[in-house]
N, C-alpha and C positions, 0 to 999 in steps of 0.2 A: 057169314062172309069172312074170308081170310083177311088179315090186316097187315100182311107182309108181302114183299116181292118174292115170287117163287124162284127157287134155284132151277137150273136146267133139268135136274133129275125130277123135281116136283112138277115142272112144266111138261116133261115127257110123259109122266104118269097121268097128268090131266088130259093130254092129247089122247093117250091110249084109251081112256074112259069113253071117248066119243067115237072110237073106231067101231063100226057096226059088225055084228056077228055075220060071218059069211063073206065079208068083203075081201077083195083082192087089193092089196095096198103096196105102194112103193114108198120107201123112206129115203129122202134125199141125203146126200153126203153131209157129214158133220153132225150137228146136234140132233137132227131128226132121227138118226139111227138109234138113239137112246130109247125111242118109243118101243122098239122091239123087246127091250128088257122089262117092260111094264105091262105087256099084254098077258092076261091070265091064261094059263095053259088050257083051262077048260073052255075058253071061248075060241071058236073056230074062225081064225083070221089067216089068210094066206098071204105071206109077204113075198113080194117080187123084188128082185134086184136086177138092175139093168145090165150087169155083166153076165146074166144068163142063168138065173135060178128062180124057181118057185118053191115055196115051202121053207124059207129061211127061218131059223130060230133065233134065240137071243145071242148076244155076244159070247164068243168062246173064251174061256179062261183056263189056265192050268193045263192039265193033260188033254183037254178037249180042243186045244188049238191045233189046227191043221193048216199049214201055210198055203195049201192049195184050195182052201175053202174060205173065201173072203167075200165081203160085200163090195159094192162099187167103189167105196172109199178105202179099200184094201184093209179093212178091219176084220180080223178073224171072227167067224160066226159059226153057229151050229146049224144042223139041218134037222127038220122035223120028219116024222114018218110020212112017206109019200112024196118027199121032195123030188123035184125034177130039174134037169139041166139041159141047156139048149144053146144054140148059136147066138152070139151077140145081136145079129141082125133080126133073129126071131124075137128076141127080147124087146127090141125097139118097135117091131111090128105090133107087139101086144100094147105098147104104150100109145103108138100112133093110131091104132085101130079101135080105141075106145074100150079096151078090155080091163083097164085099171079103174076100180071104183073110187079110190081115194089115194092121193099122193100128199106127202108131208114134205115141204121144202123149206129151206132157209131163205133169207132175203136181206138185201141191202135196203130196199125201200118197197113199200106197198102203198098205192094211192087209195084215196077214199072210194074210188070207183072199182077197185080191185085190179088195177094194173100192177104188174110184177116186174121188179128189177133185181136180179140176183146173180148175174154172170160177170159183171164188170162195173167198177166204180167210174170208169171213164178217165181216171187220173193217169198221167204218164208214169210208167214204171210198174203199175199194178198188173198182175198176171190175170188175164181173162180165163174163165172156167165155165164154158158152155155146158159140157156134159150132156145129160139128157133132160135138163130142166125145160127147154123149149118144147120138146116132144111131150113131156108130162103136162105142161101148162095148157096145152091145147087138146091133149088126148085123154087125160083123166076126167072122170065124171065130177069129182069134187077135188078142189085144190085147197089144202090147208097150209098156212105158213106158220112156222114156229121160230120165234126170234125174241131177243130182248127188245123192249120198246125203244130204248135210246141207244145210239151208237157211242163210240168211244169219246166223241166230242160233246156228248150230252144232248144231241139233236134227235128228234123223233124220227123213227124209220117209217111211221105211218104218217103220210103226207098228203096235202091236197093234190099234188101232181108229182110224178117221179121226175127227178133230175138226172138220174143215172140211165145208162142204156137199157132199153126195155127187153124183158124176156117174153112177155105176153101181155095182151090188152084185155082188161076186164075178166081175167081168168081166176082170180082169187076169191074163194067163197068165205073163208074164215081165217082170222089171224089170232094166233095164240101167243101172248107175250107174258113176261114176268109180272106185269101189273094188271092185266085184264085180257078178256077174250072179246073179239070184235067180229062183226059180220060186215063185209064190204060189198058194194054193188052200185047200180045206177042211182039209187036213192041216198048214197053216202054211207057213213059209218054208223052202225048200231051196236051199242054195248050189250053183250050177252051176259058177261060176268065180270066183276071187278075184284081185285085182291087188295086194293087200297081204297082210301076214301074217294068218293066221286069228285069232290072239289079238287083234290090233289091230282086226280087223273086228268081232269079238264085242263089243269095248269100245265100238264106235260105235252098236250096234244095241240097241233096247229090246225086241227080240223074240227068241224062242228059234229056233235054227237046226237044221235037219236035215242 
């Protein structure tokens, strides 16, 4: 067992380990896009980006940067052999039609039942960002959340009930954080893996653990 909190790069690598071979995967804007950089080249995983691409590769750097080739977060990316491009509406039809096996999203809050809040904090002045998260939350076969456990105020983002505006109800299957990995659902939160001591972990969480 690791005894330190994971960096976002380490967490992205940990999420990448759990992406099954042959899966069609959407990586949400922000930290989840880092997962693309940690998928082994020999493992066949097809990355989908909601701005209209299948077969996205790792982040582009140096001479590989093409300003016309970006992910949904406008980050320059590469393309893999066999990559395909299509209309934005077709991309959303893939998401809504149940054709995405796994999506990895960020979150402001996840409830112990798997409710997701990731588009708005509800605070005046904050800029809402719906994007495709609502479509993915209900359309993807598996929803993974990648986030730090605590927010900037030191409060847990894994909570008994979400207090921020909801993205989806009971949609999150697994939560990857810098201190541990959790399964959420009707029976509450189950610890799959911890990167710190279990007593320390319990002290950070306002929810009961299985």
